[in-house]
C-alpha positions as CSV (number, residue, x, y, z in Angstrom):
1,M,0.0,0.0,0.0
2,L,1.4,3.4,-1.0
3,E,1.6,6.1,1.7
4,A,0.5,9.6,0.9
5,S,3.1,12.2,1.0
6,P,2.9,15.0,3.6
7,E,2.1,17.4,0.7
8,T,-0.8,15.3,-0.5
9,T,-2.4,15.0,3.0
10,D,-1.8,18.8,3.5
11,L,-3.5,19.5,0.3
12,E,-6.5,17.3,1.2
13,R,-6.9,19.1,4.5
14,R,-6.7,22.4,2.8
15,V,-9.4,21.4,0.3
16,L,-11.6,20.1,3.0
17,A,-11.2,23.4,4.9
18,H,-12.1,25.4,1.8
19,E,-15.2,23.2,1.3
20,R,-16.4,23.8,4.9
21,V,-15.9,27.5,4.6
22,L,-17.8,27.6,1.2
23,Q,-20.6,25.5,2.6
24,A,-21.0,27.9,5.6
25,L,-21.0,30.9,3.3
26,I,-23.5,29.5,0.9
27,A,-25.8,28.5,3.8
28,F,-25.6,32.0,5.2
29,M,-26.3,33.5,1.8
30,A,-29.3,31.2,1.4
31,R,-30.9,32.6,4.5
32,T,-31.2,36.0,2.9
33,E,-31.9,34.7,-0.6
34,P,-33.7,31.3,-0.5
35,R,-33.8,31.0,-4.2
36,F,-30.0,30.8,-4.2
37,V,-30.1,27.2,-3.0
38,E,-32.8,26.3,-5.4
39,H,-30.7,27.6,-8.2
40,L,-27.7,25.5,-7.1
41,R,-30.0,22.4,-6.7
42,E,-31.3,22.9,-10.3
43,R,-27.8,23.3,-11.6
44,F,-26.0,20.5,-9.7
45,V,-28.4,18.1,-8.0
46,E,-31.2,17.6,-10.5
47,P,-29.0,16.8,-13.5
48,M,-27.1,14.1,-11.6
49,R,-30.2,12.0,-11.1
50,M,-29.9,11.0,-14.8
51,A,-26.1,10.6,-14.8
52,R,-24.8,7.1,-15.0
53,H,-21.2,6.1,-14.4
54,E,-19.2,3.0,-14.8
55,H,-17.9,1.4,-11.6
56,D,-16.9,3.9,-9.0
57,H,-15.9,6.7,-11.5
58,R,-16.9,10.1,-10.2
59,E,-17.1,13.3,-12.3
60,T,-16.6,16.8,-11.1
61,D,-20.4,17.4,-11.0
62,D,-20.7,14.4,-8.7
63,Y,-18.6,16.2,-6.2
64,A,-20.5,19.4,-6.8
65,E,-23.8,17.6,-6.1
66,E,-22.4,16.2,-2.9
67,F,-21.3,19.6,-1.8
68,I,-24.6,21.2,-2.6
69,R,-26.5,18.5,-0.7
70,A,-24.2,19.2,2.3
71,V,-25.1,22.9,2.1
72,M,-28.8,22.1,2.0
73,Q,-28.4,20.1,5.2
74,I,-26.6,23.0,6.9
75,G,-29.4,25.5,5.8
């Protein structure tokens, strides 16, 4: 099994930190503009219901959908 380099794990932690900050900001924005989350859902969540992937392959939009669903749970 390959070990991740310190740079890789640092990058992963930084990406996760950015994700949390963005989710909190979007949830805050959604409180003043409820249509904002609906727009994100229409753009990222709804189209993914029709997407089919082979095996465990994930596209960028798959991650975006996961991110928006997390924001919806926060809000």
